C-alpha positions in Angstrom: -35.7 -25.1 -4.9 -37.2 -27.8 -2.7 -37.7 -30.1 -5.7 -34.1 -29.4 -6.6 -32.9 -30.4 -3.2 -34.8 -33.7 -3.4 -33.4 -34.4 -6.9 -29.9 -33.6 -5.7 -30.2 -36.0 -2.8 -31.5 -38.9 -5.1 -28.8 -38.2 -7.7 -26.1 -38.2 -5.0 -27.4 -41.6 -3.7 -27.3 -43.0 -7.2 -23.8 -41.9 -8.0 -22.4 -43.1 -4.7 -24.2 -46.5 -5.2 -22.6 -47.0 -8.5 -19.2 -46.0 -7.2 -19.4 -48.3 -4.2 -20.7 -51.0 -6.5 -17.6 -50.9 -8.6 -15.3 -50.7 -5.7 -16.7 -53.8 -4.1 -17.1 -55.7 -7.3 -17.1 -59.4 -6.7 -18.3 -59.0 -3.1 -21.8 -59.6 -1.9 -22.3 -56.3 -0.1 -24.3 -54.4 -2.8 -27.5 -54.4 -0.8 -25.8 -53.0 2.2 -24.2 -50.4 0.1 -27.5 -49.5 -1.5 -29.1 -48.9 1.9 -26.1 -46.9 3.0 -26.3 -44.6 0.0 -30.1 -44.2 0.2 -29.5 -43.0 3.8 -27.1 -40.5 2.6 -29.5 -39.4 -0.1 -32.3 -39.0 2.4 -30.1 -36.9 4.7 -29.1 -34.7 1.7 -32.8 -34.2 0.8 -33.7 -33.4 4.4 -30.9 -30.9 4.5 -32.2 -29.4 1.3 -35.7 -29.1 2.7 -34.4 -27.5 5.9 -32.3 -25.0 4.0 -35.2 -24.1 1.8 -37.4 -23.6 4.8 -35.0 -21.3 6.5 -34.3 -19.4 3.3 -37.9 -18.7 2.5 -39.1 -18.1 6.1 -37.7 -14.6 7.2 -38.2 -15.3 10.9 -36.5 -18.7 10.7 -33.6 -17.2 8.7 -32.6 -15.3 11.8 -31.0 -18.4 13.2 -28.2 -17.9 10.7 -27.7 -14.2 11.6 -24.8 -13.3 13.9 -26.6 -10.2 15.2 -29.6 -12.3 16.2 -27.4 -14.4 18.5 -25.7 -11.4 19.9 -29.0 -9.8 20.9 -30.3 -13.2 22.1 -27.4 -13.5 24.5 -27.9 -9.9 25.7 -31.6 -10.6 26.4 -30.8 -13.9 28.1 -28.2 -12.2 30.4 -30.8 -9.5 31.4 -33.4 -12.2 32.0 -31.1 -14.3 34.2 -29.9 -11.3 36.3 -33.5 -10.0 36.8 -34.7 -13.4 37.8 -31.8 -13.9 40.3 -31.4 -10.4 41.8 -34.7 -8.6 41.7 -36.2 -8.4 45.3 -39.7 -9.6 44.4 -39.5 -13.2 43.3 -43.2 -13.2 42.1 -42.5 -10.4 39.6 -39.1 -11.8 38.5 -40.4 -15.3 37.5 -39.1 -16.2 34.0 -42.6 -16.3 32.6 -43.6 -12.9 34.0 -40.3 -11.3 32.8 -40.7 -12.8 29.3 -44.3 -11.7 29.0 -43.5 -8.2 30.0 -40.5 -8.1 27.7 -42.5 -9.3 24.7 -45.4 -6.9 25.3 -43.0 -4.0 25.7 -41.1 -4.9 22.5 -44.2 -5.3 20.4 -46.2 -2.3 21.7 -43.2 0.0 21.2 -43.4 -0.6 17.5 -46.8 1.1 17.0 -50.1 1.4 18.8 -51.7 -1.2 16.6 -49.3 -4.0 17.2 -49.8 -6.1 20.4 -49.1 -9.4 22.1 -51.8 -11.9 23.2 -51.2 -14.3 26.0 -52.4 -17.8 25.4 -55.7 -17.0 27.2 -56.1 -13.7 25.4 -55.4 -15.3 22.0 -58.0 -18.0 22.7 -60.6 -15.3 23.5 -59.5 -13.4 20.3 -60.1 -16.5 18.2 -63.5 -17.2 19.7 -64.6 -13.6 19.2 -63.4 -13.7 15.6 -65.6 -16.7 14.8 -68.5 -16.2 17.1 -71.8 -14.8 16.0 -73.8 -12.6 18.4 -77.5 -12.1 18.1 -79.4 -9.4 19.8 -82.6 -7.4 19.6 -81.5 -4.1 17.8 -81.2 -1.4 20.5 -78.7 1.0 21.9 -78.7 1.7 25.6 -77.2 4.4 27.7 -76.8 5.0 31.5 -78.2 8.2 32.8 -79.1 9.4 36.3 -82.6 7.9 36.1 -81.5 4.5 35.0 -80.6 2.5 31.8 -82.3 4.2 28.9 -83.0 2.9 25.4 -81.4 5.6 23.3 -82.0 4.0 19.9 -84.2 1.4 18.3 -83.1 0.1 14.9 -85.8 0.2 12.3 -87.4 -3.2 11.5 -85.3 -4.9 14.1 -86.7 -7.4 16.7 -87.0 -4.7 19.4 -88.9 -2.4 17.1 -91.3 -5.2 16.0 -91.8 -6.1 19.6 -92.7 -2.6 20.6 -89.7 -1.2 22.4 -89.3 2.6 22.0 -86.7 5.2 22.5 -87.1 6.6 26.0 -88.0 3.3 27.7 -86.0 2.5 30.8 -84.8 -1.1 31.2 -85.6 -2.5 34.7 -84.6 -6.2 34.3 -83.6 -8.8 31.8 -85.1 -12.3 32.2 -86.3 -11.3 35.7 -82.8 -10.4 36.7 -82.4 -6.8 38.0 -79.7 -4.8 36.2 -79.1 -2.2 39.0 -75.3 -1.7 39.4 -74.4 -3.6 36.3 -72.1 -2.2 33.6 -73.6 -1.5 30.2 -71.4 -4.3 28.7 -72.9 -6.8 31.2 -76.4 -5.7 30.4 -75.8 -6.0 26.7 -74.4 -9.5 27.2 -77.5 -10.6 29.0 -79.7 -9.2 26.2 -77.6 -11.1 23.5 -78.0 -14.8 23.0 -78.7 -17.6 20.6 -80.6 -16.7 17.4 -84.3 -17.6 17.6 -84.4 -17.6 21.4 -86.4 -14.9 23.3 -85.4 -12.5 26.0 -87.8 -10.9 28.4 -87.2 -7.1 29.0 -89.0 -5.4 31.8 -89.3 -1.6 31.1 -90.7 1.6 32.5 -92.5 3.9 30.1 -94.1 7.1 31.5 -93.7 5.5 34.9 -95.9 2.6 33.8 -94.2 -0.8 34.1 -94.6 -3.5 31.4 -92.8 -6.6 30.2 -91.9 -7.1 26.5 -90.8 -10.4 25.0 -88.3 -10.0 22.2 -87.1 -12.7 19.9 -83.4 -12.5 19.2 -82.1 -12.3 15.7 -79.2 -11.2 13.5 -79.2 -7.4 13.4 -78.7 -5.9 10.0 -77.6 -2.3 10.7 -77.6 0.0 7.7 -74.2 1.6 7.1 -76.0 4.7 6.0 -77.2 6.3 9.2 -79.3 8.9 7.5 -79.6 11.1 4.4 -81.7 14.0 3.3 -81.8 17.2 1.1 -82.4 20.5 2.9 -84.2 23.6 1.7 -81.0 24.9 0.0 -80.8 21.6 -2.0 -77.7 20.6 0.0 -77.6 16.8 0.4 -76.4 15.2 3.6 -75.2 11.6 3.9 -73.8 10.0 7.1 -71.9 6.8 6.6 -71.1 5.0 9.9 -69.1 2.0 8.5 -67.8 0.4 5.3 -69.3 -3.0 4.8 -70.4 -5.3 2.0 -73.8 -3.5 1.9 -72.3 0.1 1.7 -72.1 0.2 -2.1 -75.8 -0.6 -2.5 -77.0 1.6 0.4 -74.9 4.6 -0.7 -76.1 4.2 -4.3 -79.7 4.2 -3.2 -79.2 7.3 -1.0 -77.5 9.2 -3.7 -80.1 8.4 -6.3 -82.9 9.4 -3.9 -81.1 12.7 -3.2 -80.6 13.3 -6.9 -84.3 12.9 -7.4 -84.9 15.5 -4.7 -82.8 18.0 -6.6 -79.5 17.8 -4.7 -77.1 20.5 -5.9 -74.2 19.8 -3.5 -73.3 17.2 -0.9 -72.0 16.9 2.7 -70.5 13.5 3.2 -70.3 12.8 6.9 -67.6 10.3 8.0 -67.4 11.3 11.6 -67.3 8.4 14.0 -66.7 6.1 11.1 -64.0 3.7 12.4 -63.5 2.0 9.0 -64.3 -1.4 7.7 -63.6 -3.2 4.5 -61.1 -1.7 2.2 -62.9 -3.0 -0.9 -66.0 -1.2 0.3 -64.1 2.0 0.8 -62.9 1.8 -2.8 -66.4 1.3 -4.1 -67.7 4.2 -2.1 -64.9 6.5 -3.3 -65.9 5.4 -6.9 -69.1 7.4 -6.6 -67.2 10.6 -6.5 -64.1 10.0 -8.6 -63.4 9.1 -12.3 -63.1 5.5 -13.2 -59.7 3.8 -12.8 -58.5 6.6 -10.5 -55.9 5.6 -8.0 -57.3 5.8 -4.5 -54.7 4.1 -2.3 -51.6 1.8 -2.5 -50.6 -0.9 -0.1 -46.9 -1.4 0.5 -45.3 -4.2 2.5 -41.8 -4.6 3.7 -40.6 -6.3 0.6 -40.5 -4.6 -2.8 -42.9 -7.2 -4.3 -45.5 -6.6 -1.6 -47.2 -3.9 -3.5 -50.8 -3.4 -4.6 -52.8 -0.5 -6.1 -56.5 0.1 -5.6 -58.4 2.0 -8.2 -62.0 3.2 -8.6 -64.6 0.9 -10.1 -67.6 1.2 -12.3 -70.5 2.4 -10.1 -73.8 4.4 -10.5 -74.6 7.2 -9.9 -71.3 9.0 -10.4 -71.6 12.3 -8.5 -69.8 15.4 -9.9 -71.5 18.0 -7.6 -69.5 20.1 -5.2 -69.0 18.3 -1.9 -67.3 18.5 1.5 -66.3 15.6 3.9 -66.8 15.8 7.6 -64.2 14.0 9.8 -63.3 13.9 13.5 -60.9 12.1 15.8 -63.0 8.9 15.5 -62.7 8.8 11.7 -60.2 6.0 11.1 -58.7 3.6 8.6 -61.0 3.1 5.6 -62.8 6.4 6.3 -59.5 8.2 6.3 -58.5 6.6 3.0 -61.7 7.9 1.4 -61.5 11.4 2.9 -57.8 11.7 2.2 -58.1 10.6 -1.4 -61.0 13.0 -2.1 -59.1 15.8 -0.5 -55.7 15.2 -2.2 -57.4 14.8 -5.6 -59.1 18.1 -5.2 -62.6 16.5 -5.2 -63.8 17.6 -1.8 -62.9 19.9 1.1 -62.4 18.4 4.5 -64.0 20.0 7.6 -63.9 19.1 11.3 -61.1 17.7 13.4 -57.9 15.8 12.8 -58.7 12.1 12.1 -57.4 9.2 14.1 -54.4 8.2 12.0 -54.6 4.5 11.2 -53.1 3.7 7.8 -51.8 0.3 8.4 -52.6 -3.4 8.0 -52.3 -5.9 10.8 -51.6 -9.7 10.7 -52.1 -12.0 13.6 -49.5 -14.8 14.0 -50.0 -17.9 16.3 -47.0 -18.7 18.4 -45.7 -22.1 19.5 -47.1 -21.7 23.1 -50.6 -20.8 21.8 -50.0 -17.1 22.4 -50.4 -14.6 19.5 -48.7 -11.7 17.9 -50.5 -8.9 16.1 -48.1 -7.0 13.9 -48.3 -4.2 11.4 -47.3 -5.8 8.2 -48.1 -3.2 5.5 -49.0 0.5 5.1 -51.5 2.4 3.1 -50.4 5.3 0.9 -52.7 8.0 -0.6 -52.5 9.0 -4.3 -49.7 11.6 -3.6 -47.6 9.0 -1.8 -48.4 10.4 1.7 -49.4 8.2 4.6 -52.0 8.8 7.3 -50.4 6.4 9.7 -49.9 8.0 13.1 -50.5 11.4 11.4 -54.1 11.5 10.5 -55.7 14.0 8.2 -55.7 17.7 9.0 -58.9 19.2 7.8 -58.8 22.2 5.5 -61.3 23.9 7.8 -60.7 23.1 11.4 -63.8 23.2 13.6 -62.9 21.9 17.1 -65.5 20.2 19.3 -65.0 19.5 23.0 -65.3 15.9 24.3 -68.5 16.9 26.2 -70.1 18.3 23.0 -68.9 15.3 21.0 -70.8 13.0 23.5 -73.9 15.2 23.2 -73.8 15.2 19.4 -73.4 11.4 19.3 -76.5 11.0 21.5 -78.4 13.4 19.2 -77.3 11.5 16.1 -78.2 8.1 17.6 -81.8 9.3 18.0 -81.9 9.3 14.2 -83.9 12.6 14.3 -86.8 10.9 16.1 -89.2 13.4 17.6 -89.8 12.6 21.3 -93.1 14.4 21.7 -94.0 12.5 24.9 -90.6 13.3 26.6 -88.6 16.2 27.7 -85.2 15.9 26.0 -83.4 17.7 28.9 -85.1 15.4 31.5 -84.0 12.3 29.6 -80.5 13.2 28.6 -79.5 15.9 31.1 -78.9 18.6 28.4 -80.7 20.6 25.8 -80.0 19.8 22.1 -76.9 21.6 20.9 -76.0 23.0 17.4 -73.7 20.9 15.2 -71.0 23.6 14.4 -69.1 21.3 12.1 -72.2 20.6 10.0 -73.0 24.3 10.1 -69.5 25.2 8.7 -69.9 22.5 6.0 -73.1 24.2 4.8 -71.4 27.6 4.9 -68.4 26.4 2.8 -70.7 24.8 0.2 -73.0 27.8 -0.1 -70.4 30.5 -0.1 -69.9 32.3 -3.4 -66.5 31.7 -5.2 
């Protein structure tokens, strides 16, 4: 259409030039006429370009809609009255009123859409491109201090000798008393290859450990095993580019250990890459099976995602564990396995995020994060704002959820030198959701 507009403009200029040329035959004004007609052609082309831009840009098209101007005038009237009449002039500045109006408008759409002020959008962009390097630990505040609650295997901290149960006293000679965990974490992170000095207390003995920062490769498979009843257990904490390889290895290992059924734990899995979710679902479903569909606002914004060729393909009985922190990609996998009759779901209602967000940059350097598409499960249902209701509901209080997360973070490390209750303030509790999963798998039909 744009090319047509340009062609139309040039053709119009040519025709007018010929016409003017005949009319003024015998007069020496042909050059002026040519410039005049070229100008008309250029204007016609520009008009064509402008029309094409507005036609193919839905947001720009609004300038031609009567209802847009009607609502624009209504907003402007409210803006002017609020600015002129509200008692607090600081609150009723045009900028403040507009910011609040935009935030309210966008946030009322759904909980995943939001507005970024220019400063917030700048930080968002920096965070999106910034690489953080750390030492591979998880820390937790307890009554006695800041505790190292997990050390990632083969990470810089593990190589340097940090252990679960160590209390952090200072970072680079700076005391951490009174600091928030996020601030302490920021002090530990830094440029790749640089070192950080961590002062710790271990069994009331103080020591300083120098750790070289590096990129932390955290396995997406938290742990897996096969118990005495030949029930396999696999906990996946995220969907990433490594998930296919890591899940494949875990499943092969469990097969070699004689696995007869499987508990697939997606609790606290906040999602990740959709492509990875499709690959993981492929281990448990037939090839070319529809897993999820993405649908946008327009009819042509439609895409189907089907299972791929993977190995091993597991056909054993299985259940999927979910909780309120299971979201997005983990809900897609759990939902598809449940709807297709491949697995039973156990635990609590999932988070309910079945949408795709796109971030738009605005003219004043602010940003708009909008939901632009939705995911639909194989039966056409959506998990957005609804979540997945497990077939077997096993509720867990917030307090017990926190305790279980602490226990899972330990990665089943045996703290022979420590008293668990002394470190964490509670005795280990039983995982009732996991217990119910074993019961369901082992019960006779």
